[in-house]
C-alpha positions in Angstrom: 91.2 129.0 116.2 93.2 131.6 118.1 94.8 134.7 116.7 97.4 136.7 118.7 97.9 140.2 117.5 101.4 141.3 118.2 101.3 144.8 116.9 98.6 147.3 117.4 99.1 148.7 113.9 97.1 145.7 112.6 94.1 146.9 114.5 94.7 150.5 113.3 94.7 149.3 109.7 91.4 147.5 110.2 89.9 150.5 111.9 91.0 152.9 109.1 89.5 150.7 106.3 86.4 150.3 108.4 86.3 146.5 108.6 86.5 146.0 112.4 83.0 144.6 112.6 83.7 142.0 109.9 87.0 141.1 111.5 85.6 140.6 114.9 82.7 138.6 113.5 85.1 135.9 112.4 84.9 132.6 114.3 88.3 133.1 116.1 89.5 134.1 119.5 91.5 137.3 119.2 94.2 138.1 121.8 96.5 141.0 122.6 98.4 142.0 125.8 97.4 145.0 127.9 100.7 146.6 126.8 99.7 146.4 123.1 96.1 147.5 123.9 97.4 150.5 125.8 99.1 151.8 122.7 95.6 152.7 121.5 95.4 156.4 122.4 92.9 157.9 119.9 89.6 158.4 121.7 87.5 157.3 118.7 89.6 154.1 118.4 89.5 153.5 122.2 85.7 153.7 122.1 85.4 151.2 119.3 88.0 148.7 120.5 86.5 148.8 124.0 83.2 147.7 122.6 84.9 144.6 121.2 86.7 144.1 124.5 83.5 144.3 126.5 81.7 141.8 124.3 84.6 139.3 124.6 85.5 139.6 120.9 88.9 141.1 121.8 90.7 139.4 124.7 93.2 141.5 126.5 95.8 139.6 128.5 97.1 141.0 131.7 100.6 140.1 132.9 101.5 139.4 136.5 104.2 141.5 138.1 106.6 138.6 137.7 105.8 138.3 134.0 106.3 142.0 133.5 109.7 141.8 135.1 110.6 138.9 132.8 109.5 140.9 129.8 111.5 143.9 130.8 114.6 141.8 131.3 114.1 139.7 128.3 117.0 140.1 125.8 115.8 140.4 122.2 117.1 141.3 118.8 117.3 145.0 117.9 113.9 145.2 116.2 112.0 143.8 119.2 113.0 146.3 122.0 109.7 147.7 123.1 107.8 146.3 126.0 104.6 145.7 124.0 106.5 143.8 121.4 108.3 141.7 124.0 105.0 140.8 125.7 103.9 138.9 122.7 106.9 136.6 122.6 
């Protein structure tokens, strides 16, 4: 099974209740875009999430320049205006 995380707050919640290891131990592929991943700015969180990224438990998708331009120009509803939000559509 594949799971796409569209909002970094999901990861923050898992971090704060200290269940990241259990979450990433699930038999699923977990994806986010680099724009969503870059919203992680707390050094302690970066360190922990980077471990899951390095082991392949968290798959961070890069966008090509063309895809980035499409995302920037993509018209969305009012509540999906940020670039990280748009990258997951």
